PAKOLBA-167914 format. One line per 5 residues: number of its first residue (from 1); their letters; for each residue x, y, z of C-alpha. Coordinates in nm, 4 decimals, decimal comma. Layout:
BEGIN
NUM	a	X:Y:Z  ...
//
This chain:
BEGIN
1	mknsl	0,0000:0,0000:0,0000  0,2756:0,2417:0,0970  0,4630:0,1566:-0,2242  0,1529:0,2308:-0,4328  0,1045:0,5727:-0,2735
6	cllsv	0,4724:0,6560:-0,3103  0,4611:0,5634:-0,6791  0,1561:0,7836:-0,7316  0,3286:1,0723:-0,5518  0,6366:1,0376:-0,7724
11	vfafn	0,4221:1,0382:-1,0858  0,2330:1,3458:-0,9629  0,5556:1,5318:-0,8884  0,7177:1,4409:-1,2193  0,4255:1,5662:-1,4216
16	clflr	0,3868:1,8872:-1,2201  0,7550:1,9685:-1,2642  0,8155:1,8677:-1,6228  0,4819:1,8920:-1,8039  0,4028:2,2549:-1,8639
21	stvna	0,0949:2,2150:-2,0806  -0,2403:2,3057:-1,9342  -0,5751:2,1477:-2,0079  -0,9360:2,2455:-1,9820  -1,0273:2,1592:-1,6217
26	qslpv	-1,4007:2,1862:-1,6701  -1,5723:1,8809:-1,5282  -1,8807:1,6890:-1,6304  -2,0715:1,6736:-1,2987  -2,1585:1,3328:-1,1592
31	gtpvl	-2,5210:1,2545:-1,2392  -2,5460:1,4939:-1,5359  -2,8658:1,3796:-1,7083  -2,8068:1,1720:-2,0214  -2,4449:1,2781:-2,0774
36	ddyyr	-2,3023:1,1057:-1,7683  -2,3858:0,7598:-1,9029  -2,3509:0,8559:-2,2695  -1,9729:0,8856:-2,2461  -1,9456:0,5445:-2,0824
41	rmqll	-2,1518:0,3889:-2,3595  -1,9280:0,5519:-2,6192  -1,6302:0,3812:-2,4582  -1,7945:0,0436:-2,5164  -1,8036:0,1419:-2,8849
46	skidt	-1,4298:0,2300:-2,8853  -1,4946:0,6026:-2,9296  -1,3203:0,6929:-2,6018  -0,9757:0,5867:-2,4827  -1,0047:0,2622:-2,2857
51	nlsft	-0,7532:0,3892:-2,0280  -1,0178:0,6246:-1,8895  -1,1610:0,4101:-1,6106  -1,4856:0,5915:-1,5169  -1,4073:0,4861:-1,1585
56	lrpif	-1,3034:0,8359:-1,0508  -1,5593:1,0993:-1,1390  -1,6385:1,3719:-1,2268  -1,4492:1,3263:-1,5497  -1,2759:1,6282:-1,6959
61	iasss	-1,3459:1,7464:-2,0478  -0,9809:1,7984:-2,1367  -0,8150:1,8952:-2,4625  -0,6247:1,5691:-2,4511  -0,6501:1,2244:-2,6018
66	hlnds	-0,8402:1,0573:-2,3167  -1,1631:1,1836:-2,4721  -1,0573:1,0529:-2,8107  -1,3061:1,1653:-3,0752  -1,2100:1,0273:-3,4107
71	nntlk	-1,5643:1,0573:-3,5441  -1,6456:1,3988:-3,3929  -1,9292:1,2304:-3,2072  -1,8314:1,3639:-2,8687  -1,7389:1,7112:-2,9857
76	hnnwt	-2,0826:1,7361:-3,1394  -2,2601:1,6183:-2,8264  -2,0635:1,7385:-2,5239  -2,1379:2,0583:-2,3413  -1,7985:2,2248:-2,3657
81	esnli	-1,7526:2,3250:-2,7269  -2,0563:2,5473:-2,7792  -2,0638:2,9192:-2,6856  -1,6965:2,9131:-2,5852  -1,5488:3,2638:-2,5767
86	tfakg	-1,1707:3,3046:-2,5795  -0,9786:3,6144:-2,4703  -0,6275:3,7324:-2,3819  -0,4872:3,5786:-2,7017  -0,6296:3,2392:-2,6202
91	lgqfk	-0,5069:3,2234:-2,2608  -0,8575:3,2795:-2,1290  -1,1859:3,1001:-2,1882  -1,5417:3,1714:-2,0788  -1,8660:2,9867:-2,1342
96	ilplt	-2,2150:2,9634:-1,9947  -2,2868:2,6184:-1,8572  -2,6037:2,4299:-1,9486  -2,9186:2,5076:-1,7531  -3,0692:2,1924:-1,5994
101	wqqqf	-3,4155:2,1518:-1,4499  -3,4871:1,8187:-1,2797  -3,8219:1,7195:-1,1286  -3,9432:1,4125:-0,9447  -4,2606:1,2936:-0,7758
106	nsdhp	-4,3454:1,0197:-0,5231  -4,7122:0,9411:-0,4692  -4,6991:0,7533:-0,1354  -4,3550:0,7660:0,0294  -3,9926:0,8547:-0,0558
111	ygwnd	-3,8187:0,6441:-0,3188  -3,5102:0,6904:-0,5364  -3,1484:0,7927:-0,4913  -2,8435:0,9317:-0,6732  -3,0147:1,2698:-0,7023
116	gamip	-2,7563:1,4859:-0,5245  -2,9021:1,7754:-0,3288  -3,2589:1,6446:-0,3581  -3,3994:1,4821:-0,0444  -3,6020:1,1649:0,0258
121	akgyq	-3,9552:1,3061:0,0122  -4,3153:1,2366:-0,0784  -4,4803:1,4621:-0,3338  -4,3314:1,7006:-0,5876  -3,9642:1,8041:-0,5828
126	tmisg	-3,7503:2,0077:-0,8206  -3,3877:2,1123:-0,8617  -3,2490:2,3855:-1,0875  -2,8791:2,4280:-1,1652  -2,6684:2,6369:-1,4002
131	gfyvk	-2,3752:2,8747:-1,4057  -2,0544:2,9581:-1,5884  -1,6983:2,8418:-1,6414  -1,3966:3,0709:-1,6760  -1,0320:2,9799:-1,7266
136	fgpls	-0,7139:3,1860:-1,7439  -0,3925:2,9938:-1,7937  -0,3819:2,7094:-1,5401  -0,6476:2,8684:-1,3160  -1,0131:2,7748:-1,3686
141	iqlrp	-1,3368:2,8560:-1,1885  -1,6571:2,6584:-1,2325  -1,9602:2,8113:-1,0613  -2,2641:2,5840:-1,0811  -2,4965:2,6331:-0,7805
146	eyvya	-2,8127:2,4274:-0,7221  -3,1524:2,5153:-0,5788  -3,3889:2,2506:-0,4412  -3,7568:2,2756:-0,3522  -3,9636:1,9840:-0,2182
151	nnsnf	-4,3250:1,9712:-0,1016  -4,2046:1,7228:0,1606  -4,5573:1,5978:0,2249  -4,6398:1,3861:0,5279  -4,6492:1,0058:0,4881
156	ngfds	-4,6794:0,6936:0,7015  -4,3318:0,6347:0,8364  -4,1881:0,3897:1,0841  -4,3382:0,5691:1,3847  -4,6917:0,5652:1,2426
161	ehsgq	-4,7975:0,2087:1,3376  -4,5259:0,0606:1,5569  -4,5253:-0,0191:1,9271  -4,3118:0,1451:2,1906  -4,0799:-0,1574:2,1940
166	dliny	-4,0375:-0,1279:1,8165  -3,9372:0,2362:1,8613  -3,6852:0,1351:2,1277  -3,5394:-0,1214:1,8869  -3,5315:0,1353:1,6091
171	ysyhn	-3,3382:0,3964:1,8036  -3,0980:0,1471:1,9592  -2,9878:0,0735:1,6028  -3,0365:0,4046:1,4206  -2,8949:0,6370:1,6843
176	lidnp	-2,5616:0,5607:1,5140  -2,6460:0,7408:1,1904  -2,7891:1,0732:1,0740  -3,0478:0,9516:0,8228  -3,3910:1,1168:0,8716
181	erygn	-3,7027:0,9627:0,7181  -3,8463:1,3109:0,6641  -3,6751:1,6500:0,6541  -3,8965:1,8366:0,8986  -4,2699:1,9007:0,8889
186	nayhr	-4,2796:2,1731:0,6242  -4,1863:2,2292:0,2635  -3,8108:2,2086:0,2077  -3,6126:2,4613:0,0060  -3,2418:2,5311:0,0031
191	afwgq	-2,9608:2,6643:-0,2174  -2,6276:2,4811:-0,2470  -2,2879:2,5547:-0,3986  -2,3577:2,2501:-0,6121  -2,1029:2,1465:-0,8739
196	ssinl	-1,8686:2,4417:-0,8187  -1,4897:2,4383:-0,7997  -1,1684:2,6415:-0,8213  -0,8711:2,4549:-0,9661  -0,5091:2,5039:-1,0641
201	tlgpi	-0,4204:2,2581:-1,3403  -0,0735:2,1674:-1,4647  -0,0433:1,8882:-1,7162  -0,2554:1,5926:-1,6042  -0,2763:1,7114:-1,2408
206	tagls	-0,5207:1,9534:-1,0805  -0,5459:2,0835:-0,7255  -0,8123:2,3036:-0,5758  -1,1232:2,3591:-0,3697  -1,4474:2,1950:-0,4775
211	nenlw	-1,8043:2,1259:-0,3698  -1,8709:1,8759:-0,6475  -2,0198:1,5328:-0,6016  -1,7629:1,2548:-0,6291  -1,8148:0,9005:-0,7535
216	wgpgi	-1,5521:0,6427:-0,6602  -1,5708:0,2929:-0,8021  -1,6985:0,1191:-1,1166  -2,0675:0,0869:-1,0199  -2,3453:0,2469:-1,2236
221	rnali	-2,6497:0,2166:-0,9963  -2,4517:0,2328:-0,6697  -2,1042:0,2918:-0,5252  -1,9863:0,1701:-0,1850  -1,7835:0,4727:-0,0732
226	lsnna	-1,8784:0,7891:-0,2656  -2,1646:0,8607:-0,5042  -2,4048:1,1449:-0,5845  -2,6673:1,0147:-0,3419  -2,5998:1,3017:-0,0983
231	pgfkh	-2,5333:1,6714:-0,1657  -2,1767:1,7577:-0,2604  -1,9488:1,8633:0,0239  -1,6651:2,1162:0,0440  -1,3281:1,9498:-0,0054
236	ltlnt	-0,9683:2,0121:-0,1020  -0,8595:1,7871:-0,3847  -0,5474:1,6730:-0,5637  -0,6343:1,4545:-0,8590  -0,5587:1,3529:-1,2138
241	vrpik	-0,7647:1,4983:-1,4987  -0,6614:1,2248:-1,7393  -0,4813:0,8908:-1,7130  -0,1066:0,9313:-1,6550  0,1098:0,7147:-1,8793
246	tyigy	0,4058:0,5309:-1,7268  0,6301:0,2466:-1,8405  0,4104:-0,0127:-1,6678  0,0722:0,1307:-1,7639  -0,1644:0,4146:-1,6757
251	fegqi	-0,2559:0,5599:-1,3366  -0,5443:0,7738:-1,2110  -0,5853:0,9020:-0,8580  -0,7427:1,1458:-0,6163  -0,6746:1,2559:-0,2594
256	iagrl	-0,9351:1,4655:-0,0766  -0,9863:1,6361:0,2586  -1,3373:1,7634:0,3216  -1,6042:1,8804:0,5617  -1,9252:1,6862:0,6283
261	essgf	-2,2322:1,8399:0,7910  -2,5295:1,7033:0,9854  -2,8887:1,7375:0,8651  -3,0237:1,8979:1,1833  -3,3275:1,6658:1,1747
266	tnlai	-3,4107:1,3615:1,3863  -3,4416:1,0220:1,2189  -3,8093:1,0002:1,3217  -4,0582:1,2678:1,4248  -4,1254:1,0786:1,7503
271	tslsd	-3,8231:1,0888:1,9798  -3,9729:0,9668:2,3110  -4,2304:0,7225:2,4454  -4,5698:0,8188:2,5856  -4,4303:0,7888:2,9402
276	gtnll	-4,1626:1,0463:2,8596  -3,8744:0,8017:2,8085  -3,6247:0,9635:2,5735  -3,5195:0,7471:2,2786  -3,2950:0,9847:2,0881
281	apkin	-2,9219:1,0028:2,1504  -2,8370:1,3621:2,0544  -2,5758:1,4129:1,7846  -2,2465:1,5815:1,8578  -2,2569:1,9498:1,7671
286	dwryf	-1,9509:1,9396:1,5447  -1,8670:1,9029:1,1780  -1,6760:1,6014:1,0559  -1,3381:1,5822:0,8853  -1,3483:1,3420:0,5922
291	tgfni	-1,0386:1,2372:0,4029  -0,9384:0,9565:0,1724  -0,7807:0,8467:-0,1526  -0,8756:0,6572:-0,4651  -0,5969:0,5186:-0,6833
296	nyhpk	-0,6272:0,2897:-0,9831  -0,3928:0,1214:-1,2258  -0,4384:0,0089:-1,5872  -0,1793:-0,2654:-1,6585  0,0091:-0,2133:-1,9820
301	wipgl	-0,0176:-0,5816:-2,0669  -0,3956:-0,6243:-2,0173  -0,5943:-0,3749:-2,2291  -0,9197:-0,2548:-2,0767  -0,8483:-0,3731:-1,7208
306	tlglt	-0,8613:-0,1302:-1,4258  -0,7602:-0,2242:-1,0710  -0,8327:0,0218:-0,7917  -0,8131:0,0846:-0,4185  -0,9958:0,3365:-0,1982
311	rtfna	-0,9624:0,4215:0,1690  -1,1474:0,6888:0,3690  -1,1523:0,8237:0,7251  -1,4365:1,0081:0,8984  -1,3946:1,1806:1,2380
316	yekdv	-1,5395:1,4712:1,4350  -1,3221:1,7774:1,3950  -1,2587:1,8009:1,7700  -1,1000:1,4545:1,7635  -0,8584:1,5278:1,4794
321	kgfag	-0,5144:1,6131:1,6139  -0,1738:1,6462:1,4590  -0,0371:1,5311:1,1258  -0,1507:1,1717:1,1774  -0,5057:1,2908:1,2384
326	yfpff	-0,5302:1,4971:0,9212  -0,3269:1,2601:0,7038  -0,4013:0,9066:0,8314  -0,3371:0,7333:0,4984  -0,0416:0,5308:0,6251
331	tpysk	-0,2250:0,4005:0,9308  -0,1927:0,0192:0,9278  -0,5005:-0,1732:0,8231  -0,4918:-0,4331:1,0993  -0,6443:-0,3601:1,4399
336	qstqg	-0,3478:-0,5330:1,5981  -0,1257:-0,2493:1,4743  -0,3587:0,0402:1,5512  -0,4706:-0,0587:1,8991  -0,1375:-0,1226:2,0665
341	gidsg	-0,1033:-0,4851:1,9585  0,1856:-0,7003:2,0734  0,3761:-0,6518:1,7494  0,3469:-0,2778:1,7048  0,3155:-0,0936:2,0292
346	igdpf	0,1316:0,1753:1,8342  -0,1755:0,3413:1,9826  -0,4626:0,4893:1,7841  -0,6006:0,7798:1,9921  -0,8391:0,9155:1,7280
351	prdqy	-1,2053:0,8032:1,7418  -1,2911:0,7637:1,3740  -1,4682:0,5493:1,1224  -1,2912:0,4131:0,8179  -1,3801:0,2271:0,4989
356	tsfya	-1,1726:0,0376:0,2482  -1,2664:-0,1018:-0,0905  -1,0889:-0,2506:-0,3871  -1,2426:-0,2740:-0,7305  -1,1894:-0,3909:-1,0851
361	rwlft	-1,3417:-0,3045:-1,4189  -1,2676:-0,4949:-1,7371  -1,3666:-0,3400:-2,0667  -1,3992:-0,5612:-2,3766  -1,4296:-0,3240:-2,6722
366	kaqae	-1,4421:-0,5983:-2,9359  -1,7393:-0,7517:-2,7572  -1,8767:-0,4041:-2,6680  -1,9133:-0,5206:-2,3084  -1,7802:-0,4607:-1,9580
371	vyfey	-1,7817:-0,6404:-1,6246  -1,6982:-0,4818:-1,2884  -1,7063:-0,5316:-0,9127  -1,6289:-0,3466:-0,5909  -1,5606:-0,5206:-0,2571
376	glndn	-1,5507:-0,3152:0,0616  -1,4848:-0,3571:0,4349  -1,6126:-0,1343:0,7149  -1,4488:-0,3151:1,0067  -1,0818:-0,4026:0,9665
381	synlt	-0,9530:-0,7476:1,0577  -0,7429:-0,7952:1,3687  -0,4497:-0,9198:1,1599  -0,3778:-1,0927:0,8298  -0,4648:-1,4334:0,9696
386	dffqs	-0,8037:-1,3029:1,0803  -0,8672:-1,1669:0,7297  -0,7881:-1,4980:0,5591  -1,0042:-1,6888:0,8074  -1,3031:-1,4513:0,7736
391	pdhsr	-1,2637:-1,2474:0,4512  -1,6387:-1,1815:0,4413  -1,6500:-1,0188:0,7859  -1,8001:-0,6688:0,7495  -1,7981:-0,6969:0,3716
396	ayifg	-2,0209:-0,5319:0,1146  -1,9986:-0,5653:-0,2602  -2,1243:-0,4462:-0,5975  -2,1128:-0,6560:-0,9129  -2,2336:-0,5574:-1,2578
401	lrkmi	-2,2051:-0,6078:-1,6295  -2,3122:-0,4402:-1,9546  -2,3338:-0,5541:-2,3132  -2,4222:-0,3646:-2,6316  -2,5580:-0,5537:-2,9326
406	plsgm	-2,5608:-0,3734:-3,2699  -2,8861:-0,3797:-3,4621  -2,8296:-0,5297:-3,8041  -2,8665:-0,2811:-4,0872  -2,9199:0,0134:-3,8507
411	kdqhi	-2,6212:0,2449:-3,8205  -2,5241:0,3548:-3,4678  -2,8206:0,1747:-3,3095  -2,7756:-0,0852:-3,0354  -2,9574:-0,2832:-2,7696
416	lfsge	-2,7988:-0,2301:-2,4263  -2,8280:-0,4968:-2,1539  -2,7296:-0,3922:-1,8003  -2,7397:-0,5664:-1,4645  -2,6048:-0,4817:-1,1197
421	itqls	-2,6161:-0,6330:-0,7699  -2,5553:-0,4363:-0,4492  -2,5186:-0,6327:-0,1254  -2,4766:-0,4307:0,1951  -2,6323:-0,6607:0,4560
426	qsvdr	-2,3995:-0,8568:0,6810  -2,2824:-1,1996:0,5756  -2,3399:-1,5210:0,7717  -2,0205:-1,4317:0,9607  -2,2443:-1,2063:1,1754
431	lvrga	-2,3521:-1,5182:1,3681  -1,9988:-1,5462:1,5040  -1,9000:-1,1799:1,5139  -2,1303:-0,8906:1,4278  -1,9927:-0,6052:1,2193
436	ggwya	-2,2792:-0,3571:1,2585  -2,4537:-0,1917:0,9696  -2,2679:-0,0451:0,6771  -2,2436:0,3360:0,7139  -2,3266:0,3221:1,0883
441	hyqvi	-2,0654:0,2905:1,3650  -2,0332:0,3971:1,7262  -1,7156:0,6030:1,6701  -1,8962:0,8629:1,4568  -2,2675:0,8631:1,5359
446	dghtn	-2,3574:1,0699:1,2283  -2,2410:0,7766:1,0176  -2,1075:0,7866:0,6632  -2,3421:1,0693:0,5638  -2,3557:1,4320:0,4586
451	qgqvl	-2,6578:1,6441:0,5504  -2,8523:1,3321:0,6416  -2,7958:1,1275:0,3271  -2,5585:0,8345:0,2811  -2,2442:0,9227:0,0867
456	gagtg	-2,2216:0,5791:-0,0727  -2,4934:0,3421:-0,1953  -2,8395:0,4987:-0,1917  -2,9882:0,1696:-0,0739  -2,8553:0,2677:0,2695
461	sggnl	-2,7183:0,0663:0,5576  -2,8120:-0,3012:0,5212  -2,9874:-0,2389:0,1877  -2,9645:-0,4954:-0,0949  -3,0513:-0,4300:-0,4593
466	qsmdi	-3,0764:-0,6364:-0,7753  -3,1415:-0,4340:-1,0898  -3,1458:-0,4832:-1,4649  -3,2568:-0,2929:-1,7727  -3,2834:-0,3361:-2,1480
471	swvsg	-3,2628:-0,0300:-2,3710  -3,2492:0,0796:-2,7311  -2,9713:0,3365:-2,7708  -2,8591:0,5617:-3,0529  -2,6201:0,8419:-2,9670
476	lkrlg	-2,7815:1,0528:-2,6945  -3,1174:0,8836:-2,7441  -3,2215:0,5957:-2,5229  -3,5520:0,4153:-2,4587  -3,5836:0,1195:-2,2281
481	igfer	-3,7399:-0,0727:-1,9431  -3,5942:-0,1473:-1,6008  -3,6625:-0,3778:-1,3104  -3,5247:-0,3754:-0,9570  -3,5718:-0,5583:-0,6298
486	yehdv	-3,4785:-0,3542:-0,3228  -3,4564:-0,5142:0,0222  -3,4550:-0,2529:0,3006  -3,2219:-0,2406:0,6022  -3,1782:-0,6166:0,6399
491	dfyrt	-2,9459:-0,5942:0,9405  -3,2009:-0,3959:1,1413  -3,4832:-0,6273:1,0320  -3,2944:-0,9367:1,1480  -3,2421:-0,7796:1,4900
496	afpdi	-3,5787:-0,6137:1,5493  -3,8282:-0,8342:1,3617  -3,7419:-1,2028:1,3649  -3,9765:-1,4090:1,1516  -4,3052:-1,5068:1,3140
501	ngnsr	-4,4432:-1,8584:1,2601  -4,1983:-1,9018:0,9739  -4,3405:-1,5995:0,7897  -4,0992:-1,3399:0,6634  -4,1483:-0,9729:0,7467
506	kwvdf	-3,8853:-0,8432:0,5075  -3,9629:-0,5053:0,3549  -3,9013:-0,5587:-0,0155  -3,9779:-0,3247:-0,3071  -4,0379:-0,4520:-0,6590
511	afsln	-4,0081:-0,1698:-0,9123  -4,0741:-0,1606:-1,2869  -3,9831:0,1446:-1,4918  -4,0023:0,2971:-1,8382  -3,6975:0,5132:-1,9118
516	gewsy	-3,6343:0,7646:-2,1854  -3,3591:1,0042:-2,2946  -3,3821:1,2223:-2,6032  -3,2008:1,5142:-2,7658  -3,3424:1,7837:-2,9904
521	knlif	-3,1194:2,0683:-3,1061  -2,9901:2,2350:-2,7866  -3,2278:2,0458:-2,5585  -3,1740:1,7145:-2,3793  -3,4710:1,5427:-2,2130
526	naklq	-3,4777:1,2606:-1,9597  -3,7763:1,0837:-1,8029  -3,8605:0,7856:-1,5826  -4,2003:0,6378:-1,4998  -4,1676:0,3836:-1,2198
531	eiksl	-4,4309:0,1714:-1,0469  -4,3268:0,0298:-0,7069  -4,4962:-0,2353:-0,4969  -4,3685:-0,2418:-0,1381  -4,4219:-0,5714:0,0445
536	nyewi	-4,4377:-0,5396:0,4250  -4,3852:-0,1643:0,4031  -4,1980:-0,0370:0,7125  -4,2282:-0,3929:0,8602  -4,5811:-0,3082:0,9775
541	lkdyv	-4,8163:-0,5959:1,0655  -5,1881:-0,5577:0,9839  -5,4433:-0,7244:1,2109  -5,1953:-0,9735:1,3516  -5,3412:-1,2318:1,5945
546	pgnyy	-5,0779:-1,4257:1,7943  -5,0815:-1,7946:1,7044  -5,2304:-1,7442:1,3582  -5,0274:-1,9082:1,0836  -5,1066:-1,6413:0,8240
551	iphnd	-4,9870:-1,2857:0,8829  -5,1604:-1,0233:0,6658  -4,9015:-0,8192:0,4808  -4,8873:-0,4425:0,4684  -4,8435:-0,3871:0,0942
556	vynfh	-4,8239:-0,0356:-0,0476  -4,8168:0,0960:-0,4036  -4,6069:0,3959:-0,4944  -4,5488:0,5873:-0,8177  -4,2095:0,7479:-0,8761
561	gelgv	-4,1713:0,9846:-1,1692  -3,8787:1,1877:-1,3016  -3,8722:1,4504:-1,5734  -3,5790:1,6704:-1,6645  -3,4618:1,9035:-1,9371
566	tfrf	-3,1159:2,0456:-2,0046  -3,0609:2,3471:-2,2297  -2,7154:2,3874:-2,3840  -2,6465:2,7493:-2,4712
//
């Protein structure tokens, strides 16, 4: 691990010192409607350099070969070439960024994720974003604020039909995370810095201050560590803007140090029992210091393969002390070494939560396909022997694949098959040694969240998802159907609601959707119509009589709709 970081540092330093060329540091924000996935599809068709991994986003629209455009397809469709104004003899650039208006609606209860600053809410919700980009020499400024409004209507949540004991069970588990069911009792509206940044770019390296959403890992529907499920957070960054070529292959990487905030809302509206017993453990009134790295390697001898490693640390600011607190990257992985074990004698005085994941993505351009996985740990092993004996302790994983099939006789038209599995619930190893829920730990009782939303997979702690879709695609246009099965908070369910009379009380959503993306002149449209059937919604029993074999289920129907439009100036 230390050797990998040292190698990356040497590569960074070499390029900063000896490569004087500058590039366009404008980024394509994570979650940009239509375009975000469009570029990845183009790579399957060999229209983008295969050394660009798409495991470290946002990607940068650079004047370099990593966005290889032999057919002018990308130049025609991206959002950087139009309305570009140059000044100061070409040293400066200015452009107005696209204006994006996203809307969504939930008829019965919150559903959906990977929507950035939007919140889990029932009813109508909208987000508007836009701004400008200016560059002078190596310095660039991207200002792209976001404004969110949500009706935030009331709905039947966990506290609507559960007993006092159920509420006790709920808080004993969820006091370890800041993840409110509802953001207050009124309409929600707020402005954010959004996808804004200030960067200094030299060669393939950029450093700066950003509020942009980050996506680490190869997943498409979910990511274990960082995604656009929560609002972007302020962070310092040092990262590559394109793959760096070395004798042994290509490298990409990012190191960040950021600030995470609490939501200010309780997980449930009810925080005490009828007899006055308090259930809520108050959060610490302090922001959290979040730091980590993501490094990946593309072996020279295996085209299309990406191997990557991430590691993050999350601690309350008051607990961060000294160089080791702010830069903990070289902290040993094993608990034996960090807790004063017999071999190390090293103490770890900083209460913090940490996550590690390694991932791989293999791109097969001849087959127009890709396969990928990410495997993460949220509770380090005691030592190497412990890891080999129980490698699935505290694990979570994502696995997915995609395949494009050309339509005979139809130029630039394909059928796209996609499938992805997200597994966050604990493995059977929990029977021997529990690892707690993913994103929730006692060291940092706000959990792996920012402003109340999980930074990683939108399925949340203990959530499992199986999803697939089939689409017709042609350039920016896409029409398809999708199906997903979402199992809620399995670790909490296993603890609080053991099966009764052999009947399962799992809360499982089955969702079917119609998806569409279309372009017309300067406009890009995206839409989703999704019908969801929730089985055993919120684990609520209806008319249960002890001793009865059959338990009536609490099934709920919900409609989730999305409609967005992007105007490129």
